[in-house]
C-alpha positions in Angstrom: 20.3 17.1 -4.1 17.3 15.5 -2.4 17.7 12.1 -0.9 15.2 9.5 -2.0 12.6 8.5 0.5 12.6 4.7 1.1 9.0 3.4 1.0 7.7 -0.1 1.4 4.9 -1.0 -0.9 3.0 -3.8 0.9 0.2 -5.8 -0.8 -2.1 -8.3 0.8 -3.9 -11.5 -0.3 -4.9 -12.2 -3.8 -3.2 -9.1 -5.3 -0.9 -11.6 -7.0 -3.9 -12.6 -9.0 -4.5 -9.2 -10.6 -5.5 -9.6 -14.2 -7.1 -13.0 -13.5 -9.3 -12.3 -10.4 -12.6 -10.6 -11.3 -11.2 -8.5 -14.2 -14.6 -6.8 -14.5 -13.7 -5.2 -11.1 -9.9 -5.1 -11.1 -9.1 -4.9 -14.8 -6.8 -7.0 -16.9 -3.4 -5.5 -15.8 -1.3 -7.9 -13.6 0.5 -7.5 -10.4 3.7 -7.4 -12.3 2.3 -4.6 -14.3 1.6 -2.7 -11.1 5.1 -3.2 -9.8 6.7 -2.2 -13.1 4.5 0.9 -13.2 5.5 1.9 -9.7 9.2 1.3 -10.2 9.1 3.4 -13.3 7.4 6.3 -11.5 9.6 6.1 -8.4 12.5 8.0 -9.8 10.4 11.0 -10.8 8.6 10.9 -7.4 11.9 11.0 -5.4 11.3 7.6 -3.9 13.1 4.3 -3.6 10.5 1.5 -3.5 10.7 -2.0 -1.9 7.7 -4.0 -3.1 6.1 -7.0 -1.3 3.0 -9.2 -1.6 1.8 -12.0 0.6 -1.3 -14.0 1.1 -0.4 -14.5 4.8 -1.3 -12.1 7.6 1.8 -13.0 9.7 4.1 -12.4 6.7 2.5 -9.0 6.1 3.1 -8.1 9.8 6.8 -9.2 9.5 7.2 -7.0 6.5 5.6 -4.0 8.3 8.0 -4.6 11.2 10.9 -4.8 8.8 9.8 -1.5 7.2 10.0 0.1 10.7 13.7 -0.6 10.7 14.5 0.1 7.0 12.0 2.6 5.5 10.6 6.1 6.0 7.1 5.3 4.9 4.6 2.6 3.9 2.0 2.3 1.2 -0.2 -0.7 2.1 -3.1 -2.4 0.4 -4.1 -5.0 3.0 -6.8 -6.3 0.6 -9.3 -8.4 2.5 -7.3 -8.0 5.8 -8.4 -4.4 5.7 -11.7 -5.5 7.1 -10.5 -8.2 9.5 -7.0 -7.6 10.9 -6.5 -5.8 14.1 -3.0 -7.3 14.0 -2.0 -5.4 10.9 -3.5 -2.2 12.5 -1.3 -2.9 15.6 1.8 -3.5 13.5 1.3 -0.2 11.6 0.9 1.7 14.9 3.9 0.0 16.4 6.4 1.0 13.7 5.3 4.6 13.9 5.9 5.3 10.2 3.6 7.4 8.0 1.5 4.9 6.1 -1.0 5.3 3.3 -3.9 2.8 2.8 -4.5 2.1 -0.9 -7.3 0.2 -2.6 -7.6 -0.3 -6.3 -11.4 -0.1 -6.0 -13.5 1.9 -3.6 -14.5 -0.6 -0.8 -17.4 1.7 0.3 -19.1 1.1 -3.0 -18.9 -2.7 -2.8 -20.2 -5.3 -0.4 -21.4 -4.1 3.0 -18.6 -6.0 4.9 -16.0 -4.0 3.0 -17.1 -0.6 4.4 -15.1 -1.1 7.6 -11.3 -0.5 7.5 -9.4 -1.6 10.6 -6.2 -0.1 9.2 -7.6 3.4 8.3 -6.9 4.9 11.7 -3.3 3.7 11.6 -2.7 5.6 8.3 -2.2 9.2 7.5 -4.3 9.0 4.3 -6.6 6.5 2.4 -6.6 6.5 -1.4 -9.6 4.5 -2.7 -10.8 3.5 -6.2 -8.0 5.1 -8.3 -6.5 1.9 -9.6 -2.7 1.9 -10.2 -2.8 5.7 -10.0 -3.8 5.4 -6.3 -0.4 3.9 -5.5 1.4 6.7 -7.3 -0.7 9.2 -5.5 0.2 7.6 -2.1 3.9 7.6 -2.9 3.8 11.2 -4.0 1.9 12.2 -0.8 4.5 10.5 1.4 7.4 12.1 -0.4 5.9 15.6 -0.4 4.8 15.4 3.3 7.4 13.2 5.0 10.4 13.0 2.6 13.9 14.2 3.2 14.3 17.9 2.6 18.1 18.0 2.2 
């Protein structure tokens, strides 16, 4: 029997406003819908998920550091901090866990300032513009490439 891989799902600022914030870009499904979707998919994917969201950079760093002690992988959507936070990049590098960067939309197809990702180089993969499916793809990738093989 295969052990489940423990993965932290970490979401940054304004993702708690899914369904309200710019629905023409992000759709009408809520953050709660995202978490419910992921928790339902986790069993079939062979993962145990711990889900977090914060609008505060320091809190996100604390959660990344906690993941370093309690998880085998990270799926992170740093949201706007993607384009500004060297501190989140440093935290991801420090914990030395495989991390996948996820974005609901494709930042390269949006405003010019969104084209730069500080966290990309601290991640093993980036999944862009696949909506909720992108998170599932990220979890599946971590389990298949870094999960327990017992």
